[in-house]
Steps between C-alpha positions, in 0.01 A plus 500: 500500500346600164422208260368582137303233329445481117258239358285430198772598256351321205148632567315681782833650620494653854738628776471472882709637781543331850650751749615377840267208481191699380349482157469868415435518127390277214405628160451351145665672205186486294306738729775767477554474122122444418555202279543121530884429538654278256878500524710507178802339665621341806728798601197732559368602831182654630673841554181684596393254762852485647520877523158528642560230778838661596323833523229358727754332713694836530811326366764579235661223271818508695316425823360171365668214681377212278312471164307181471399431140283226361648399172470212250877544404745669720710676239830682573381801315197540705721468817722771374203725442381444853843560648527835324165611614536355849866525588483389855254212457532136527333340188280193581333294224194331609336217306142574379301238690712561813386865486145385461521266794679767715213753421242239597648381817684776679211746511272225610365479866652148525808352672462178309346449159496306160573748230380447144597724197340455162537706182533462131889505496805655686860367487361200288278405796119544531461399864662396828406375838681585818479445882555811707574547867600815680729700267598197282357369165583136395438397148309149465468482114466707187269490190656570165350711219380236258250385762365834591150558632547872420593426145184291462290788626671734269429267205126487594521892511618499143222240403244750625662772284663672787858601565715254699689649797245786495156381506494183714285697761233506232506128460464473880192712514343356179516150661245607777219471259604173333446135602755215568439303182867528390653464844594135440659596164732756670583264783603248246716765322650590836575153608569622848628325815640624833827545324336738246365480148633315202320664222392255223663651187260290287241772536721762337633564160860600451421663160197710608588857612127596551217373722750454786680235319224240553494207257251272329460272818390797709243643250364148453426479873311833466300365206653756271702470157865532557614868529135629504417820663354444853114581485388763754256254661805272598733767639377528848485125522857458379619766741314331792645151399854653511427692824358200696769270377778742617336530840494134543855466376641763725320360806652146428846669463466706820440171709381560852630695810436783730617803305536566129667792313458553127671736239567516127262607229247229590468658842320795337213259432249591759275207433794265551598670828124454611530127411804470703347684795185283497584167335873421575637297793644829662351695803667821385589646151691813430553633144754763415258767373752611232555134398631558152819621374492843653485330837841342441660847583358461851606140508854587397552747788352248751720217373800733528401599866442150618673265258823700442540715805346249739264742667243325724264798537198437274392789278124590538314603188215689676403704179535523123502871514866503408510738205526880457259754677446866414467819708234750467751733326578226243133443424414870486777575248369231261146616531591852436735410218207322329273809562247292695239619737507335844399528858756459772336324808686609831451184706469126435150509642395733220661283247317191629167693533526620143586165367216339672262766366623436138460111549152543643409705184590187305824665367801298401785638708878481452684474823884575496647512855836443667769262363430305179447124552751239391356243274210504253213522753348822618457493880350846577786737397461484111141390476180589307204463732117465473213437744355155486165683539557649155275311254739575207831423666568190281409679174704811600802342635555210268364628168540878490807553721710184504390374158526132606305178469197466731637172646789712663345630813609763742584443865283581804713687766388471871640576831683189625304490833163518319578249218338199664158678498494495115773246368671176566862531405854405609783725620654549154204728427694773665698536175233383262680184446210259542115490449230475753123436514202737558288397794141409405351813653703729283514327164240736338703806624821377345355348182698744275825373649422131518719278269261205500258375755627664824864523397645855544843671515539644848753750629525535882629832618691529840495824675864496601608425141279755307328729752372752237329246287372305808349840620342546153330149516371575841370835402320346203348249743376779724337683213341197332512207751736319275860533578621356168624659183581337163865557416678448173849624390555862412636473145405525142442175296825325447713723727646441838361674813544870494803627695531877492246774517543560127423136426189545699400805324544328162296197599233714648435713194532204259228293668153512627598552855297797652684614800866470630670544823888534482619545856288791633410639145145439363430520124161456327395485135 
């Protein structure tokens, strides 16, 4: 059975394919078309992502048994378009938060769990809570859009002169350096109970289209004139007040139990995930690593598999390496077409040895291997790497290559079996979905990646999931005594992760990256 999932149609569009109970492909449209996807109408589909996923699955459109689509409005014209493209398919419409819940629970390791979904808005809802057992999801209650935690986070994003629905991650990382003086203010605005928030509208102005729509009452509580620009000195504290209030609110909404699953845009907030791991009443927490709208494509196929077809066999999500890969011939053709000089390294041992030599020489290295990751985080297949022993790693990575704010730190990748020697972190670090702490003996070593105090983004690498990257980390450890590399996403500022060899070449020669490995091909500047 082949099920195609289509999600994120009003932004962050993606496709996924489930083939005979195995998730074989998942790709975002933006990574293929090299721009953020904003749809002009409800009849549009992520055609590139669909075609790529079917190709990866080895399937033709007429072989697709079902198309599960996440849509706000199931229009007849859209159904006709699907029917024409997939003539033998059953068309299944999945509600937005149902898809989020399915994406969170079904790939989890739990047989029973509470499932929480939280975002800005989808199908006029902004959250839901479910009880799950076996292959079944049961809805407890829903949260509706006017009372959206995600909307409040977006409003503060705008208040900080950032772009809502795009830059929320910047608010999260900015919060780390702030204090909690405004936490009580945001808790008052949220007015949260176990049933969810009931936002106090008295803090907003219906007439103001700027400053996040906050009104005079809000600015008065900040000690500012109504509508004033937020001073730089207050920004980190406002972000921290919001972040800490949201963490407390979500912990209250989650309740207590053995297992918790999380999805929706707020699930991308690694500080929130860490708070749930460490401060909630749950023993185990699993977050869907592609928790935003793109992840609903995966949720759609899983809801079709379990909820519609009644299949009891759970679908494992053992990797996010679900996108395109490229052969040596593909790569060579691009490099020669661009008239580039390169070295071809015959074995993977040569690739690893050459990369370690570059890193030990304090070079910044682009690393493109295997299948592209699904989601916004680089997990060792589309990464920019640096040695923690490089004294200029922070300056080179953040300022000269990524062109981003110094409060946005890169991650530390470490073999999973060696992680406990250096860091304290939960299981969601496998997909960079949480944060950890540096152990006291190593705080000086990882100072460049530390967010505040001993807080750090940690990426644990399993040998079975990514054997080449795991091998590189161990080789770095053998050479230096430190089996850890700094890892950030391989992309230019404001663009998605690179997908193809041509994307990699463009990013390499448009940035300060000094060496690049694309498959077995090695390029230097």
